[in-house]
C-alpha positions in Angstrom: -8.3 -8.9 -4.4 -5.3 -6.6 -2.8 -3.1 -5.2 -5.1 0.7 -4.8 -4.2 3.2 -3.2 -6.5 7.4 -3.4 -5.8 9.0 0.0 -6.2 12.5 -1.3 -6.0 15.1 0.6 -4.6 18.5 -0.7 -6.3 20.5 2.0 -7.8 23.3 1.1 -10.3 26.5 2.3 -11.0 25.1 4.8 -13.4 22.4 6.1 -11.3 19.4 4.4 -12.2 16.6 2.7 -9.9 14.4 -0.6 -10.8 11.1 0.4 -10.5 8.0 -2.2 -10.9 5.2 -0.6 -12.4 1.4 -1.1 -11.7 1.8 -3.4 -15.1 4.2 -5.6 -13.2 7.1 -4.6 -15.5 10.4 -4.0 -14.6 11.8 -0.9 -15.6 15.4 1.1 -15.0 14.5 5.0 -14.2 17.3 7.6 -13.7 17.9 7.8 -10.1 17.4 11.5 -10.1 14.6 12.7 -12.9 14.0 16.6 -13.2 12.3 16.3 -17.0 8.6 14.0 -17.5 5.7 13.9 -19.6 2.6 12.1 -18.3 0.7 10.4 -21.1 -2.7 8.7 -20.7 -4.1 11.5 -18.1 -1.2 11.2 -16.1 0.1 14.8 -15.8 -2.6 15.6 -13.1 -1.3 13.0 -10.7 2.5 14.6 -11.3 0.8 17.8 -10.2 -0.3 16.2 -7.3 2.6 15.1 -6.1 4.1 18.5 -6.4 6.2 17.9 -9.5 4.5 20.3 -12.1 8.0 21.8 -12.6 9.2 18.8 -14.1 6.8 18.5 -16.9 7.6 19.4 -20.5 5.1 18.5 -22.6 0.6 18.1 -22.1 -1.6 16.4 -23.4 -4.2 18.4 -26.4 -7.3 17.9 -23.9 -5.3 19.6 -21.2 -5.5 22.8 -23.2 -7.5 25.6 -23.8 -7.5 24.7 -27.4 -10.7 23.6 -29.5 -11.9 20.6 -27.9 -9.8 21.4 -24.9 -10.9 21.1 -21.5 -8.2 22.9 -19.5 -10.6 25.2 -17.8 -12.7 22.7 -16.4 -9.3 20.5 -14.9 -8.4 21.8 -11.5 -4.7 21.0 -12.2 -4.4 23.0 -15.3 -6.5 26.1 -13.9 -4.2 25.7 -10.8 -1.1 25.6 -12.9 -2.0 27.5 -16.3 1.7 28.0 -17.1 1.7 24.0 -18.3 -0.7 25.1 -21.3 1.9 26.7 -23.5 4.0 23.3 -23.2 4.2 21.7 -26.2 1.4 18.8 -27.3 2.8 15.3 -26.8 -0.6 13.7 -28.0 -4.4 13.1 -26.6 -5.5 10.3 -24.4 -8.6 11.0 -25.5 -8.0 10.0 -29.0 -5.2 7.4 -28.1 -2.7 9.9 -30.4 1.0 9.6 -28.8 3.3 11.8 -30.9 6.5 10.1 -30.3 8.8 12.7 -32.3 7.7 15.2 -29.9 8.4 13.2 -26.7 11.8 12.1 -28.3 12.8 16.0 -29.2 11.6 16.9 -25.8 14.0 14.1 -23.8 12.1 13.5 -20.6 14.2 11.4 -18.4 11.0 9.4 -17.9 7.0 9.0 -19.4 4.5 7.8 -17.3 1.9 5.9 -19.4 -1.6 4.2 -18.6 -1.6 1.1 -20.2 1.2 -1.9 -21.2 1.4 -1.4 -25.0 1.5 2.5 -25.4 4.4 2.4 -22.6 5.9 -0.5 -24.5 5.5 1.6 -28.0 6.8 4.6 -26.5 9.9 2.8 -25.1 10.7 1.5 -28.2 10.0 4.5 -30.2 12.2 6.9 -28.2 14.1 4.7 -25.9 13.0 6.7 -22.8 11.8 4.4 -19.9 8.1 4.6 -19.7 6.5 3.7 -16.6 2.7 2.5 -16.2 0.2 3.8 -13.7 -3.0 3.8 -12.7 -5.3 6.9 -13.9 -8.7 5.3 -13.8 -11.9 5.4 -11.2 -11.5 4.7 -7.6 -15.2 3.5 -7.2 -14.2 -0.2 -5.3 -12.0 -0.7 -2.5 -9.7 -2.7 -4.9 -9.0 0.5 -7.6 -8.4 2.5 -4.5 -5.5 0.4 -3.2 -4.5 0.4 -7.1 -4.4 4.1 -7.2 -2.7 4.2 -4.2 0.4 2.2 -5.0 0.7 4.0 -8.4 1.0 7.1 -6.4 3.6 5.8 -4.5 5.5 4.7 -7.6 5.2 7.8 -9.4 6.4 9.5 -6.1 9.6 6.9 -6.1 10.3 8.0 -9.7 10.0 12.0 -9.0 11.6 11.7 -5.9 8.5 12.6 -4.3 7.9 9.8 -2.0 6.8 11.9 1.1 4.5 14.1 -0.7 2.7 10.8 -2.1 2.5 9.5 1.4 1.1 12.8 2.5 -1.5 12.8 -0.2 -2.7 8.9 0.4 -3.1 9.7 4.4 -5.4 12.5 3.3 -7.2 10.6 1.1 -7.8 8.3 3.8 -8.3 11.0 6.7 -11.4 12.3 4.1 -12.9 8.6 3.8 -12.7 8.1 7.4 -14.0 11.2 7.8 -17.0 11.0 5.5 -18.0 7.3 6.6 -17.6 8.7 10.3 -20.3 11.3 9.6 -22.5 9.0 7.8 -22.5 5.6 9.0 -25.2 5.3 11.7 -27.4 8.2 9.5 -27.3 6.1 6.6 -29.2 3.2 8.4 -31.8 5.6 9.3 -31.9 7.6 5.9 -33.9 5.8 3.4 -33.6 8.1 0.8 -32.8 6.7 -2.5 -30.3 8.8 -5.2 -29.1 8.6 -8.6 -26.5 10.7 -10.4 -27.4 11.5 -14.0 -25.2 13.1 -16.7 -22.3 11.5 -15.7 -19.3 12.3 -17.6 -17.3 10.0 -19.5 -15.3 10.4 -22.7 -17.4 13.4 -22.9 -21.0 14.8 -21.4 -23.9 12.2 -21.7 -27.7 12.6 -20.5 -29.7 11.8 -17.6 -29.4 8.0 -18.0 -26.0 8.1 -18.0 -24.9 6.7 -14.4 -22.6 4.8 -12.6 -23.1 2.0 -10.3 -19.8 2.2 -8.4 -20.0 6.2 -8.3 -17.6 7.5 -5.5 -18.9 10.5 -3.9 -22.1 8.1 -3.4 -20.2 5.2 -1.8 -17.9 7.6 0.2 -21.2 8.6 2.1 -23.1 5.4 2.2 -25.9 6.5 0.1 -28.5 4.6 -1.2 -27.5 4.5 -4.8 -30.2 2.8 -7.1 -28.1 1.9 -9.6 -25.9 0.0 -7.7 -27.2 -3.0 -8.6 -26.8 -2.9 -12.5 -24.2 -5.2 -13.9 -21.1 -3.8 -15.8 -17.9 -5.3 -17.0 -15.7 -2.2 -16.0 -16.6 -0.4 -12.7 -14.7 2.6 -13.6 -16.8 3.3 -17.0 -20.4 5.3 -16.9 -23.4 3.1 -17.9 -26.5 3.8 -20.1 -30.0 2.5 -18.9 -33.0 3.1 -20.0 -35.6 5.4 -19.7 -38.2 3.4 -18.0 -35.3 2.1 -15.8 -34.8 5.2 -14.5 -38.8 6.0 -14.1 -39.5 2.7 -12.3 -36.5 3.8 -9.6 -38.0 7.2 -9.2 -35.3 8.2 -6.8 -35.5 10.6 -3.9 -32.6 12.7 -4.8 -30.6 13.2 -8.2 -27.3 14.5 -8.7 -26.6 15.7 -12.2 -23.2 16.4 -13.4 -22.7 19.7 -14.6 -20.9 19.3 -17.6 -24.0 17.5 -18.9 -26.5 19.9 -17.6 -27.3 21.2 -21.1 -27.8 17.3 -22.1 -29.9 16.4 -19.4 -32.1 19.5 -19.7 -32.9 18.6 -23.5 -33.6 15.1 -22.3 -36.7 16.4 -19.9 -37.5 18.3 -22.7 -37.7 15.7 -24.9 -39.0 13.2 -22.4 -42.0 15.0 -20.3 -42.3 12.0 -18.1 -39.1 12.7 -16.5 -40.6 15.9 -14.8 -42.5 13.3 -12.6 -39.9 11.7 -10.9 -39.9 12.1 -7.2 -36.8 14.3 -7.1 -37.8 16.5 -9.9 -41.4 17.2 -8.7 -40.1 17.8 -4.8 -37.0 20.4 -5.8 -34.5 17.7 -4.9 -32.1 17.8 -7.8 -28.5 19.4 -7.2 -25.6 20.2 -9.3 -22.0 18.3 -9.1 -18.6 18.7 -10.4 -17.5 16.6 -12.8 -15.4 14.0 -11.5 -14.5 12.3 -14.6 -12.9 14.8 -17.2 -10.1 13.7 -19.1 -9.8 10.6 -16.6 -10.9 10.9 -12.8 -10.2 13.8 -11.2 -9.8 12.6 -7.6 -9.9 16.3 -5.7 -13.5 17.0 -7.5 -14.3 13.2 -6.2 -13.8 14.1 -2.7 -15.5 17.8 -3.0 -18.1 16.4 -4.7 -18.8 14.0 -2.0 -18.8 16.6 0.9 -21.3 18.0 -0.7 -23.3 15.0 -1.3 -23.2 14.2 2.5 -24.6 18.1 3.2 -27.3 17.3 1.2 -28.5 14.0 2.4 -27.3 14.5 5.9 -27.4 18.2 7.0 -27.3 17.6 10.6 -24.1 15.3 10.2 -22.1 18.2 8.0 -23.9 21.1 9.9 -19.9 22.1 10.3 -19.0 21.9 6.3 -19.5 24.6 3.9 -18.9 22.7 1.1 -17.1 25.3 -1.1 -15.1 26.0 1.4 -14.3 22.4 1.8 -13.9 22.0 -1.6 -11.2 25.0 -2.1 -9.2 23.0 1.4 -9.5 19.9 -1.1 -8.4 21.7 -4.3 -5.0 23.6 -1.9 -4.4 19.9 -0.8 -4.1 18.4 -4.4 -3.1 21.5 -6.9 -1.7 23.9 -4.6 -4.7 26.3 -5.1 -8.2 27.0 -4.4 -9.9 26.6 -7.4 -13.3 26.1 -6.9 -14.6 29.5 -8.2 -13.1 28.7 -11.3 -14.9 25.5 -11.3 -18.0 27.0 -10.6 -17.6 29.4 -12.9 -17.3 26.6 -15.5 -19.7 24.2 -14.5 -22.0 25.3 -11.9 -20.6 24.7 -8.3 -22.9 23.1 -5.6 -26.4 24.3 -5.9 -29.9 23.2 -6.1 -31.0 23.2 -10.3 -33.8 22.8 -12.4 -33.9 20.3 -15.3 
């Protein structure tokens, strides 16, 4: 299935542009957008598009307040000035502060779904555009995400930046596939991601059948056949299923490491897994923290590639590559801060 969304290019006499958003809604937005609010975790993409200076309000989880994850979100680490902005809601608890948004008077608001967009627009009178901020574990999701970037670029006057970012994402995918497509056919190692973060940290049985860092390097994900109605979200498997799969290599999303270690204490059978016995357990940065961090996704993929195919990635230093990726997405090399917050790319014991 191919997702195609119209961007619109017609300007009216009062200086508006017609946008067709990812939900198929037609929205009239100002031709010149100087102030914007990103609800539904969409501030990340505003930063990706080099438009952080237009943001006038953020969501609570993007701060370093109690329950906030600002210190683990690359786009907030790179732009700490955003943390002092007014709070306009919190996507994690589905809260929108309509009064605050109305007071801030942004030219446009981004939202993650139609019902929220309609509510914001009707209660504030501010044009609200639905965008896509979820996972990109399938080709269709990536197409939807890239079209969403184009729509946001059109709204923000950042068309060239949107295309630059899409080109970079595609070049990374092509590079990763080129390095691994042949090697994967002769590498029979089975892999598993545990502690997959989704709406918070989870234990070792939290995984993803469509884990993008595995897909990008053609890894043999033991969970790939798990049935799920939503390819974006984490799935919970039975303890016995993990024992039965007995993967050769395990990756742990490090924001969940404490929960994973607790699991192995309470269920000693995990110590008999091949990956654990053979010291083949590695840490990854958590890809899904306050929705999906596409920069972390690609950085993780290069580290997974380095672990599984060392010869094909002999020229890659995963930490340096991560900083290259962060600079491209958020404007600054923030790997050291991410490493301090979560642990970074390394072997771990569970």
